[in-house]
Each structure stands twice: as structure tokens, then as C-alpha cells.
C-alpha positions in Angstrom: 0.0 0.0 0.0 1.4 3.4 -0.9 2.0 6.1 1.6 -0.5 8.3 -0.2 -3.2 5.6 0.3 -2.3 5.2 3.9 -2.6 9.0 4.5 -6.0 9.0 2.8 -7.2 6.2 5.0 -5.9 7.9 8.1 -7.6 11.1 7.1 -10.9 9.2 6.6 -10.7 7.6 10.0 -9.8 10.9 11.7 -12.7 12.6 9.9 -15.0 9.8 10.9 -13.9 10.0 14.5 -14.3 13.8 14.6 -17.9 13.6 13.3 -18.8 11.7 16.5 -17.3 14.3 18.8 -17.9 17.9 20.0 -15.4 20.3 18.4 -15.1 22.6 21.4 -14.6 19.7 23.8 -11.9 18.3 21.5 -10.1 21.6 21.5 -10.3 22.0 25.2 -8.9 18.5 25.7 -6.1 19.2 23.2 -5.1 22.3 25.2 -5.0 20.3 28.4 -3.0 17.5 26.8 -0.6 20.0 25.3 0.0 21.8 28.6 0.6 18.4 30.2 3.0 17.3 27.5 4.9 20.6 27.5 5.6 20.3 31.3 6.0 24.0 32.0 3.9 27.2 31.7 3.2 28.4 28.2 2.5 31.8 26.7 -0.8 32.1 24.8 0.9 32.4 21.4 3.0 29.3 21.8 0.1 27.3 23.1 -2.2 28.5 20.2 0.5 27.5 17.7 0.9 24.0 19.3 -2.8 23.2 19.3 -3.3 24.7 15.8 -5.9 27.3 16.8 -6.2 31.1 16.5 -5.0 32.9 19.6 -8.4 34.4 20.1 -10.1 31.0 20.1 -7.4 29.6 22.4 -7.8 32.5 24.8 -11.5 32.0 24.9 -11.2 28.3 25.8 -8.4 29.0 28.3 -10.6 31.6 30.0 -13.3 28.9 30.6 -10.6 26.6 32.0 -9.4 29.4 34.2 -12.9 30.1 35.6 -13.5 26.4 36.2 -10.1 26.1 38.0 -8.5 23.6 35.6 -5.6 26.0 34.6 -3.8 28.8 36.3 -1.7 31.8 35.2 1.6 32.7 36.6 3.0 36.3 37.1 4.3 36.2 33.5 0.7 35.5 32.1 1.7 32.0 31.1 -0.7 29.2 31.4 -0.2 26.0 33.4 -2.4 23.1 34.6 -3.9 23.5 38.1 -3.9 21.1 41.0 -7.6 20.4 40.3 -6.5 18.0 37.5 -4.1 16.4 40.0 -7.1 15.7 42.3 -9.1 14.3 39.4 -6.2 12.1 38.4 -6.0 10.8 41.9 -9.7 10.1 42.0 -9.4 8.1 38.7 -6.5 6.2 40.2 -8.4 5.1 43.3 -10.0 2.1 41.6 -6.5 0.8 40.7 -4.8 1.7 43.9 -7.5 0.4 46.1 -7.5 -3.0 44.4 -3.9 -3.4 45.2 -4.3 -2.2 48.8 -7.5 -4.2 49.4 -6.1 -7.5 48.0 -4.5 -8.8 51.3 -7.6 -7.8 53.3 -9.8 -9.6 50.8 -7.6 -12.6 51.1 -7.9 -12.5 54.9 -11.7 -12.5 54.6 -11.7 -15.3 52.1 -9.4 -17.4 54.4 -11.5 -16.8 57.5 -15.0 -17.5 56.0 -14.4 -19.2 52.7 -17.1 -17.2 51.0 -16.8 -15.0 48.0 -15.3 -11.6 48.7 -16.1 -8.5 46.6 -14.7 -5.0 46.1 -17.1 -2.5 44.6 -17.4 1.2 43.8 -20.3 3.5 42.8 -20.4 5.0 39.4 -23.4 7.0 38.2 -25.5 5.6 41.0 -24.7 2.1 39.9 -22.6 -0.4 41.8 -19.6 -1.7 39.9 -17.6 -4.7 41.0 -13.8 -4.0 40.5 -12.4 -7.1 42.1 -13.4 -10.5 43.5 -12.0 -13.5 45.3 -14.1 -16.6 44.9 -14.9 -19.3 47.5 -13.9 -22.8 46.8 -16.9 -24.2 48.6 -18.7 -27.0 46.8 -22.1 -25.4 46.9 -21.9 -22.1 45.1 -24.9 -20.2 43.9 -25.1 -18.0 40.8 -24.5 -14.4 41.8 -24.8 -11.1 40.0 -21.6 -9.9 41.6 -18.9 -10.5 39.1 -15.8 -8.4 38.2 -16.9 -5.8 35.6 -20.6 -6.1 36.3 -22.6 -3.0 37.1 -26.1 -2.7 38.1 -28.7 -1.1 40.5 -27.2 -0.2 43.9 -30.4 -0.4 46.0 -30.6 -4.2 46.1 -27.0 -5.2 47.0 -25.0 -4.9 50.2 -22.1 -3.0 48.6 -24.5 -0.8 46.7 -26.4 0.2 49.9 -23.1 1.0 51.7 -22.1 3.3 48.8 -25.5 5.0 48.5 -25.6 5.6 52.3 -22.4 7.7 51.9 -24.0 10.1 49.4 -24.6 13.7 50.5 -28.2 14.6 51.4 -28.7 16.4 48.1 -27.3 13.5 46.1 -29.4 10.9 47.9 -32.5 13.0 47.5 -31.8 13.3 43.8 -31.2 9.5 43.5 -34.4 8.6 45.3 -36.5 11.1 43.3 -35.2 10.1 39.9 -34.3 6.4 40.1 -36.7 3.5 39.5 -36.1 0.9 42.2 -36.4 -2.2 40.2 -37.8 -5.3 41.8 -35.7 -8.4 41.5 -37.1 -10.7 44.2 -39.9 -10.5 46.8 -37.4 -9.0 49.2 -36.1 -6.1 47.0 -36.8 -2.7 48.6 -38.7 -0.7 46.0 -40.2 2.0 48.2 -38.0 5.1 48.3 -39.0 5.9 51.8 -38.1 2.4 53.0 -34.8 2.6 51.2 -34.0 6.0 52.8 -34.7 4.5 56.2 -32.5 1.5 55.5 -29.7 3.7 54.2 -29.9 5.8 57.3 -29.4 2.7 59.4 -26.5 1.6 57.2 -24.8 5.0 57.7 -25.4 4.8 61.4 -24.3 1.2 62.0 -21.5 0.9 59.4 -22.7 -2.1 57.5 -25.3 -3.2 55.0 -26.9 -6.5 54.2 -28.5 -8.0 51.1 -30.8 -10.8 52.2 -31.9 -12.2 48.9 -32.7 -8.8 47.4 -30.8 -9.2 44.1 -30.4 -12.9 43.8 -32.9 -14.9 45.8 -30.6 -17.5 47.3 -27.7 -15.1 48.0 -26.9 -13.3 51.3 -24.3 -10.6 51.6 -22.7 -8.4 54.3 -20.8 -5.2 53.2 -18.9 -2.4 54.9 -17.5 0.9 53.7 -13.9 1.7 52.9 -12.9 5.3 53.8 -10.0 7.6 53.0 -8.2 10.0 55.2 -10.9 12.6 54.9 -13.7 10.1 55.8 -14.9 9.8 52.2 -16.3 6.4 51.3 -14.5 5.3 48.1 -15.5 1.6 47.9 -17.2 -1.2 49.7 -15.9 -4.6 50.7 -18.4 -7.5 51.0 -18.8 -11.2 51.6 -21.5 -13.1 49.6 -22.7 -16.7 49.8 -25.7 -19.0 49.7 -28.4 -18.7 52.3 -27.9 -22.3 53.4 -24.5 -21.3 54.8 -25.1 -17.6 55.5 -27.6 -18.1 58.2 -29.0 -15.3 60.4 -27.0 -16.4 63.4 -23.8 -16.7 61.5 -24.3 -13.3 59.8 -25.0 -11.5 63.1 -22.6 -13.2 65.4 -19.6 -13.6 63.1 -19.8 -12.1 59.7 -20.9 -8.5 60.5 -18.1 -8.0 63.1 -15.6 -9.6 60.8 -16.4 -7.5 57.7 -16.6 -4.3 59.7 -13.2 -5.0 61.3 -11.5 -5.7 58.0 -13.1 -2.7 56.3 -11.9 -0.4 59.2 -8.4 -1.8 59.1 -8.3 -1.3 55.3 -9.6 2.3 55.8 -6.8 2.9 58.3 -4.4 1.8 55.7 -5.8 4.5 53.4 -5.3 7.1 56.2 -8.7 7.1 57.8 -8.5 8.3 61.4 -12.1 8.3 62.5 
């Protein structure tokens, strides 16, 4: 294939990609990436030349980034990325970092109770499972909780732990706009009942799923917190009702899961 043909194909692909994007967003992201790659503050003219835009257009986009706190200006009127992007980057890295830090604690739970251990986060009001260590018990029931799965948070132990950590405004919005789908006879579908249950979860530091997502599955979950008390994930133990009896859950599993979650939180700097 000739270099001219290759260039034509690349041009077509690029054009096709751009037709699916918003031009102003593309330009803003290009500015952010250029500032990141350059590694030091840049004058407006140099930045405009690098991103291939008119200085007036670049200035307008930079002004929006300045107002929103994504870039700063130094005393020489040069532009640089702000610490806000550092915080965002840290937030994005949590799921990776927390998996590595949680692994030994998950292994400890698995060794002590030989039931499936899950690590989950909340994304757009849905619970997302980011890691799991499976039980080797002979009797294993089919569970929704699998790495990569996402779904409604109101009917799982981990999901309820994460919902309980929302701000009052966020929770009110969630309850007012989210349909609480019914999966089993025990699924909570009344927003007022769910709000009451989430208040208990926040107060007592753990949540249970007693067949609310999968009829035969029981689960106990507890929050993982960072140095500032923010709940960033939930750790849980799931298993079949025939083994996860009420007496076992109350006398052994709840204290165990809460203790492991607290020690993992301490590892992340939590002092509360």
C-alpha cells in the first residue's frame, strides 16, 4: 500500500472520529494534553501554535478553563495546569490503587470465612464490581456480583453501603429520579423504606443483602474510607443462604467484615 493511500485512510478515519465528537470539547482536551506534555507554563501564542488554533479561540477556551479552575496563570501571564487536575487524576486512580491495597484484606476475609469476597465502587448511582476472590466451597450459587458487572445499587449490600455515603442532596436526587427495580420478593422498591434503610447503614456501618438481588444469595458489606472520611469503595462477603444463616451473619460475619473494612480504611489514612 502506498504512503498516499495510507494517508488517505488515516484522514478518513480521523474525519469519521471527529464527526462523532464535539469540536469545542476536542479543542479543550487538546489544550489540556498540550500543557501536560509541555511540562511547564506556556504563553498564549506558543500554546495556540501548538494546538493549531487562533490565539483568540485559544484565549476564549483558556478563559473557561481558568474560571473552572483547571488551569492557572503565573506572574508572566503564562498558562499551566492547576492542581484540580491532580485531584481528578488521583480520583481516577483510586480504583486501581484500592484494588492493590485491598487484596490482602480480601484474602484475609476469604481465608476466614471461605465465601466470595467482593470489592465495589459507585459510578453514576450504579454499583460496579472491580475485584473479587471466589470461595472454593462445593455449593456455590449463581451471583450477579462478578468483576466488571454493574447494576442497580439499591438491592446489594455493597450498593447500599455506597448509597448511604452520598450527600443529602445526592441521595434526594437519587431517590427522586431512580426507579427501584424489583428483582425478588425482598427487594426494597419504596424510596422511603430505602431511605430509612440507608440511614441505618450509615449509622451502624454495614449493609446486608438478604436475597434482594439474587434470591438465594446473602451478603454483608462495609465501607472503605480515605483520610478525609470519604467512602470510596465497599468490601463485602457473599454466599448462599444455606451457609449464610442469620445467626452466622449476626454473630460472626458482620463484626468480621466491619473490622476488615476499618483496618483497610486505616491503611488509606482514615483516622475516625
